[in-house]
C-alpha positions in Angstrom: 99.7 124.7 64.1 101.6 127.9 63.7 102.9 130.0 60.8 104.5 133.4 60.4 102.6 136.4 59.2 104.3 138.0 56.3 104.2 141.7 55.2 104.0 143.0 58.8 106.2 146.0 59.5 107.1 147.6 62.8 107.3 146.0 66.3 105.1 143.0 65.4 107.0 142.1 62.2 107.2 138.3 61.7 104.4 137.8 64.2 103.4 134.2 64.9 99.9 133.1 63.9 98.4 130.3 65.9 95.8 128.2 64.0 93.3 125.9 65.7 89.8 124.5 65.2 88.8 123.0 61.9 91.5 122.1 59.4 91.7 124.3 56.2 90.0 121.7 54.0 86.9 121.6 56.3 86.8 125.3 57.3 83.7 127.3 56.5 84.0 130.1 59.0 87.0 131.9 60.4 87.4 133.5 63.9 90.3 135.9 64.3 91.2 136.1 68.0 93.2 139.0 69.6 94.5 138.3 73.1 94.9 141.0 75.8 97.9 142.5 77.4 100.0 139.8 78.9 98.0 137.1 77.1 99.1 134.7 74.4 97.7 133.5 71.1 97.8 129.9 72.4 95.8 130.9 75.4 93.0 132.6 73.6 92.8 129.7 71.1 92.4 127.3 74.0 89.7 129.6 75.4 87.9 129.3 72.0 87.0 125.7 72.9 84.2 127.3 74.9 82.5 128.3 71.6 83.9 125.8 69.2 81.7 124.8 66.3 82.4 122.2 63.6 83.7 124.0 60.5 85.2 127.0 62.4 88.9 127.7 62.1 90.6 129.9 64.6 93.4 132.4 63.8 95.2 134.1 66.6 98.3 136.4 66.0 100.8 136.7 68.8 101.8 140.2 70.0 105.5 141.0 70.6 106.2 140.3 74.2 102.4 139.8 74.7 101.7 143.6 74.4 100.1 145.1 71.3 101.1 148.6 72.2 103.2 150.0 75.1 101.2 152.8 76.7 97.7 152.9 78.2 94.8 152.6 75.9 93.7 156.1 76.8 97.1 157.7 76.1 97.6 159.9 73.0 97.7 157.7 69.9 101.2 158.9 69.1 102.5 157.3 72.3 101.4 153.9 71.0 102.8 154.2 67.5 104.2 152.5 65.5 103.0 149.5 67.6 99.3 150.1 67.1 99.6 150.3 63.3 101.7 147.2 63.4 99.1 145.4 65.4 96.4 146.5 63.0 98.5 145.0 60.2 98.5 141.7 62.2 94.7 141.6 62.2 94.7 142.3 58.4 97.2 139.5 58.0 95.0 137.1 59.9 92.0 138.1 57.8 94.1 137.5 54.7 95.1 134.1 56.0 91.4 133.2 56.3 91.0 134.2 52.6 93.9 132.0 51.7 91.8 129.0 52.7 88.7 130.3 50.9 86.9 132.1 53.8 85.9 135.6 52.8 85.6 138.5 55.3 81.8 138.1 55.2 82.3 134.8 57.0 85.0 136.0 59.3 84.3 136.9 62.9 86.7 139.2 64.7 87.1 138.9 68.5 89.3 141.1 70.7 89.6 141.2 74.4 91.0 144.0 76.5 94.0 145.5 74.7 93.3 143.2 71.8 89.8 144.6 71.7 91.2 148.1 71.5 93.3 147.0 68.5 90.2 145.4 66.9 88.1 148.7 67.3 91.0 150.6 65.7 91.2 148.0 62.9 87.5 148.5 62.1 88.1 152.2 61.8 91.2 151.9 59.6 90.3 148.9 57.5 86.4 149.0 57.3 84.4 146.7 55.1 81.6 144.1 55.7 82.8 141.4 58.1 80.9 138.5 59.5 80.9 140.2 62.8 83.1 141.7 65.5 83.1 141.3 69.3 85.0 143.9 71.3 85.2 142.8 74.9 86.2 145.0 77.8 87.8 147.5 75.4 87.2 150.7 73.4 88.9 152.8 70.8 92.4 153.9 71.9 93.5 157.5 72.3 93.1 160.4 74.6 90.3 162.0 72.5 87.8 159.7 70.8 86.3 162.6 68.9 89.4 162.5 66.6 88.4 159.1 65.3 86.5 158.6 62.1 86.1 155.7 59.7 88.4 155.5 56.8 86.4 155.7 53.5 86.0 152.3 51.8 88.9 150.6 53.7 91.5 152.7 51.9 94.1 152.1 54.6 93.8 155.6 55.9 94.7 156.4 59.5 91.1 156.4 60.6 91.6 159.7 62.5 90.3 163.1 61.6 93.0 165.7 62.3 90.3 168.4 62.5 88.4 166.5 65.1 85.2 165.8 63.1 84.0 162.2 62.5 81.5 160.8 60.0 77.9 160.7 61.1 75.9 162.8 63.6 77.2 161.0 66.7 73.8 160.9 68.3 73.3 158.5 71.2 70.8 155.9 70.1 71.1 153.9 73.3 72.4 150.4 73.7 70.3 148.8 71.0 71.5 146.8 68.0 72.5 149.4 65.4 69.5 151.7 65.5 70.1 154.8 63.3 73.1 153.3 61.6 73.9 154.2 58.0 74.1 150.7 56.4 75.6 152.2 53.3 78.6 153.3 55.3 82.0 151.6 55.0 81.2 148.9 57.7 78.1 147.9 55.6 76.0 146.6 58.5 78.7 144.5 60.1 77.3 143.3 63.4 79.5 144.7 66.2 79.0 143.7 69.9 80.7 145.8 72.5 80.6 143.9 75.8 81.9 145.4 79.1 80.8 146.1 82.7 79.6 149.3 84.4 82.6 149.3 86.8 85.3 147.8 84.6 88.6 148.8 86.4 90.4 149.6 83.2 87.9 150.8 80.6 85.1 153.3 81.5 81.7 152.4 80.2 81.5 155.9 78.7 84.4 155.1 76.3 82.7 151.9 75.3 79.4 153.7 74.5 81.3 156.4 72.6 83.1 153.7 70.6 79.7 152.2 69.7 78.4 155.5 68.5 81.5 156.0 66.2 81.2 152.6 64.7 77.4 152.8 64.3 77.7 156.2 62.5 79.8 154.3 59.9 77.3 151.6 59.2 77.9 148.9 61.8 75.0 147.2 63.5 76.1 148.0 67.0 75.0 146.2 70.2 76.4 147.7 73.4 76.1 145.4 76.4 77.2 147.0 79.7 76.7 144.5 82.6 76.6 145.4 86.2 79.7 144.7 88.4 83.4 145.1 87.7 84.3 142.2 85.4 87.0 142.5 82.8 87.6 140.1 80.0 85.4 137.5 78.3 82.4 136.7 80.4 80.3 133.6 80.1 77.6 135.6 78.4 80.0 137.0 75.9 81.4 133.6 75.1 77.8 132.4 74.5 77.1 135.3 72.2 80.3 134.5 70.2 79.1 131.0 69.8 75.7 132.2 68.5 77.4 134.4 66.0 79.6 131.6 64.7 76.5 129.4 64.4 74.9 132.2 62.2 77.9 132.2 59.9 78.1 128.5 59.2 76.5 127.9 55.8 
């Protein structure tokens, strides 16, 4: 089933939303899925069969021409605007669509892979609140200088970037554990966030993934960074399994 997301401005205006899994009347958990560059909403919904659970509905927006933003993820933010902001609006629209069928953000899991994962990380900064969880696979916050990112206070729709280069929190490296040192009173309110990548990912350096984890943790997320050996890129079997476990935990 498909519908059109309303209220989206910019390059992704009138984006198509692909809906799969449980029908609205039976849905108890929502999973928002963000495909990578060159991917499709239909394709990532089909992939979600790997972690399908009864009662879970899947919502996948489709990027214009299968690209969420035009330049590299590590290019200056300005070179990826207004597409990046438009993509973030698509995520917000998918979360709102879950709310339309009675599923609150606290029972909504957000999953983004590759370029879609970059959009998801940016969404968490610009529209923070407590979500059921987030999985950022083979991706990191976009931009040429991650030190300019901060978390918008209370999900106020700010741009999520600090023009003076300071971000909330002390930015200390607490390792790859599950949210040690996080301020659970921060705007992400303990949202479980998994950042999964590989040590030799050909597109996203592991240092950027770890730095993204520190930024999200400083704003109250319970962060778990998983850097596997090898050079894989995308959703690994281990990540698919962890997504399924998270869906299980959200089913009432």
